[in-house]
C-alpha positions in Angstrom: -30.2 42.1 37.6 -28.0 42.3 34.6 -24.9 41.5 36.2 -26.1 38.2 37.8 -27.7 37.2 34.3 -24.1 38.0 32.7 -22.5 35.7 35.4 -25.1 32.9 34.4 -24.5 33.4 30.7 -20.9 33.3 31.2 -21.3 30.0 33.0 -23.4 28.5 30.4 -20.7 29.8 27.7 -18.0 28.1 29.6 -19.6 24.9 29.6 -20.4 25.2 26.0 -16.7 25.9 25.3 -15.5 23.0 27.5 -17.6 20.7 25.3 -16.1 22.3 22.1 -12.7 21.7 23.5 -13.5 18.0 24.1 -14.4 17.5 20.5 -11.4 19.5 19.1 -9.0 17.9 21.5 -5.7 17.0 19.5 -6.1 13.2 20.0 -8.8 13.2 17.3 -7.2 12.0 14.2 -10.3 12.7 12.0 -12.5 15.6 11.7 -15.8 13.5 11.2 -17.4 14.9 14.3 -16.6 18.5 13.7 -19.7 20.1 11.8 -19.8 23.7 10.3 -22.5 24.4 12.7 -19.8 23.9 15.6 -17.8 27.0 14.4 -20.9 28.9 14.0 -21.9 28.1 17.7 -18.2 28.8 18.8 -18.2 32.4 17.4 -21.7 33.0 19.0 -20.3 31.7 22.4 -17.4 33.7 22.2 -19.2 36.8 21.2 -21.5 36.2 24.3 -18.5 35.5 26.5 -17.1 38.9 25.5 -20.3 40.7 26.2 -20.6 38.9 29.5 -17.2 40.0 30.7 -18.2 43.8 29.9 -21.3 43.2 32.2 -19.8 41.5 35.0 -20.6 43.0 38.6 -18.1 45.1 40.5 -19.7 44.6 43.8 -18.4 42.2 46.5 -21.4 39.9 46.7 -21.0 38.6 43.2 -17.4 39.3 42.6 -16.1 36.0 43.6 -18.3 34.1 41.1 -17.7 36.6 38.5 -13.9 36.2 38.9 -14.3 32.2 38.9 -16.4 32.5 35.5 -14.0 34.9 33.9 -11.0 32.9 35.0 -12.7 29.8 33.4 -13.4 31.9 30.3 -9.8 32.8 30.0 -8.7 29.4 30.5 -11.1 28.1 27.7 -9.9 30.7 25.5 -6.2 29.8 26.1 -7.0 26.2 25.5 -9.0 27.2 22.1 -6.0 29.2 21.2 -3.6 26.0 21.2 -6.3 23.8 19.5 -7.1 25.6 16.6 -3.9 25.5 14.6 -4.2 21.7 15.0 -7.8 21.5 13.9 -7.0 23.7 11.0 -4.4 21.3 9.9 -6.5 18.5 10.5 -9.3 20.0 8.4 -6.9 20.8 5.7 -5.8 16.9 5.6 -9.5 15.9 5.9 -10.0 18.1 2.7 -7.2 16.5 0.9 -8.2 13.0 1.7 -11.8 13.7 0.6 -10.5 15.7 -2.7 -8.3 12.5 -3.5 -11.3 10.2 -2.8 -13.4 12.4 -5.1 -10.7 12.1 -7.9 -10.5 8.4 -7.4 -14.3 8.0 -7.9 -14.4 10.2 -10.8 -11.6 8.3 -12.6 -13.4 4.8 -11.6 -16.7 6.1 -13.0 -15.0 7.5 -16.3 -13.5 3.9 -16.5 -16.7 2.1 -16.0 -18.3 4.3 -18.7 -15.8 3.7 -21.2 -15.9 0.1 -20.4 -19.6 0.1 -21.1 -19.2 1.6 -24.5 -16.6 -1.0 -25.5 -18.9 -3.7 -24.8 
């Protein structure tokens, strides 16, 4: 029964999206808990969710559950749409901070090596 399986998968996708939304929430000031795999998993979830929406049942028996899950999926997508620009900005700021730290360490290493040569 593909349509029941689609509802089940959409339910799992919604649970995964809620988890991602919790980790990406705007209150997070650092991006340390965001891993590259998170974005890969997010893309997989979004593609699965879209496929499930195409396979949701039209019969009355599963229609209410299908509507509930598709509504939840749309709500999650709307929240994700709001969060992503903030996440992008935080990731850019984190990249700048890391680059600044790398430059500082490179300068300190160069200073230490020059210091060794003069002794």
